[in-house]
C-alpha positions in Angstrom: -73.6 -83.4 -19.1 -75.5 -80.8 -17.3 -73.7 -77.7 -15.6 -75.2 -76.7 -12.5 -74.4 -73.1 -11.2 -74.7 -71.8 -8.0 -77.2 -69.3 -8.5 -76.6 -67.5 -5.0 -73.4 -66.0 -5.8 -74.6 -64.7 -9.2 -77.5 -62.8 -7.8 -75.5 -60.8 -5.1 -75.3 -57.1 -5.4 -73.2 -54.5 -3.8 -69.5 -54.4 -2.7 -67.4 -55.8 0.1 -65.7 -53.8 2.9 -62.3 -54.6 1.4 -63.3 -53.3 -2.2 -64.8 -50.3 -0.3 -61.5 -49.4 2.0 -59.4 -50.0 -1.5 -61.6 -47.6 -3.2 -61.5 -45.0 -0.4 -57.8 -45.7 -0.3 -56.9 -44.6 -3.9 -59.3 -41.6 -3.8 -57.9 -40.2 -1.0 -54.1 -40.5 -2.5 -55.3 -39.0 -5.9 -56.9 -36.2 -3.9 -53.9 -35.4 -2.0 -51.7 -35.6 -5.2 -54.2 -33.4 -7.0 -54.1 -30.9 -4.1 -50.7 -30.5 -4.1 -50.2 -29.9 -7.7 -53.1 -27.2 -7.5 -51.2 -25.6 -4.4 -47.6 -25.6 -6.3 -49.5 -24.1 -9.4 -50.7 -21.1 -7.4 -47.4 -20.8 -5.8 -45.6 -20.6 -9.2 -48.3 -18.1 -10.7 -47.5 -15.6 -7.6 -44.1 -15.8 -8.5 -44.4 -15.1 -12.1 -46.5 -12.2 -11.2 -44.3 -10.5 -9.1 -41.6 -11.1 -11.5 -43.5 -9.6 -14.3 -44.8 -6.5 -12.6 -41.5 -5.7 -11.5 -39.5 -6.3 -14.7 -42.6 -4.7 -16.9 -42.4 -1.4 -14.5 -38.5 -1.3 -14.4 -38.3 -1.8 -18.4 -41.1 1.0 -19.3 -39.5 3.6 -16.8 -36.1 3.0 -18.6 -37.5 3.4 -21.7 -39.4 6.3 -20.9 -36.3 8.0 -19.3 -34.1 7.3 -22.2 -36.7 8.4 -25.2 -37.5 11.8 -23.2 -34.0 12.5 -22.1 -32.1 11.9 -25.6 -35.0 14.1 -27.2 -34.9 17.0 -24.9 -33.1 20.3 -25.3 -31.6 20.8 -22.0 -31.0 19.0 -18.4 -31.8 21.7 -15.8 -31.8 19.5 -12.7 -29.2 18.3 -11.6 -27.4 21.6 -12.7 -23.7 20.8 -12.5 -21.7 18.0 -13.7 -20.8 15.9 -10.8 -24.0 16.9 -8.9 -26.7 13.9 -7.7 -30.2 14.7 -7.1 -33.1 12.3 -6.3 -35.2 14.3 -9.0 -34.7 15.4 -12.9 -35.7 18.0 -14.7 -35.5 18.6 -18.7 -36.8 20.9 -21.0 -38.5 19.3 -24.2 -40.1 20.9 -26.7 -40.6 23.8 -24.4 -42.0 22.1 -21.6 -40.5 21.1 -18.4 -40.6 17.5 -17.5 -39.8 16.6 -14.0 -39.3 13.1 -12.7 -39.5 12.5 -9.0 -40.5 10.0 -6.2 -43.4 10.6 -4.2 -45.3 7.7 -2.0 -42.9 5.3 -3.6 -44.3 6.3 -7.1 -41.9 7.4 -9.8 -43.9 10.5 -11.0 -43.6 12.7 -13.9 -45.0 16.5 -13.7 -45.4 18.7 -16.8 -47.6 21.6 -17.4 -50.6 19.0 -18.3 -50.5 17.5 -14.7 -48.9 14.7 -12.9 -48.6 10.8 -13.9 -47.6 7.9 -12.1 -45.0 5.8 -14.3 -45.0 2.7 -12.4 -48.1 0.5 -11.6 -49.8 -0.3 -8.2 -48.2 -3.4 -7.8 -44.5 -1.8 -7.7 -42.9 0.4 -5.9 -39.8 2.7 -7.0 -36.8 3.3 -4.4 -33.4 4.4 -4.2 -33.6 6.9 -6.9 -30.7 8.8 -7.9 -29.9 11.2 -11.0 -26.1 12.0 -11.5 -25.1 14.8 -14.0 -22.4 13.7 -15.8 -20.2 15.4 -18.6 -19.2 14.0 -21.9 -17.4 16.0 -24.5 -19.7 18.7 -23.8 -22.8 16.7 -24.3 -25.4 16.8 -21.1 -25.6 13.3 -20.0 -27.4 11.7 -17.2 -26.7 8.4 -15.2 -29.7 7.0 -13.9 -30.1 4.6 -11.0 -33.3 3.3 -9.3 -34.8 0.1 -7.7 -38.2 -1.4 -8.7 -39.9 -3.4 -5.8 -42.8 -5.8 -6.6 -45.5 -5.8 -3.9 -46.6 -9.3 -4.7 -45.6 -11.7 -2.2 -43.7 -14.6 -3.5 -42.9 -17.8 -2.2 -40.8 -18.0 0.9 -42.5 -14.7 2.3 -40.4 -12.2 0.0 -40.7 -9.7 -2.9 -39.2 -9.3 -6.1 -36.8 -6.4 -6.2 -34.7 -5.3 -9.4 -32.1 -2.5 -9.6 -31.8 -0.6 -12.8 -28.7 1.6 -14.0 -28.1 3.4 -17.2 -26.5 6.4 -19.1 -28.6 8.5 -21.3 -27.3 11.8 -23.0 -29.2 14.4 -25.1 -28.9 14.1 -29.2 
């Protein structure tokens, strides 16, 4: 038995309009899904950066203050028990260390210069130093707020309050 093939259909090349529409529809769906995924990844990254900068700066300042105060010889500002100020002055190894806020930066001033303790990605507000007496030991209660400058999703910024009490050893 001899089979005869219809060679006219075998030699046709190209795609039909229906096949093209299906392809374009599937490609469009994939592009929309990938674009949404990319946008959500960028939003999440901005949120994580805002939180990261704020936490890192806050913890660094807290550690710096704890170390300097506990290793200092005396606290000169605030001067008396119960008084609250926006700056702190301590004497450490014969050098006066002054902590104060200027232009939303927590600055440390010593005889060698003035240094910002927070990064350019954060601002420091609501800084208070309260001297409290504790068994004839100089002790300071520290409060401050670290505000992130990176805008998070929902058009908001990160803000964390820090508080601790540190005394001279």
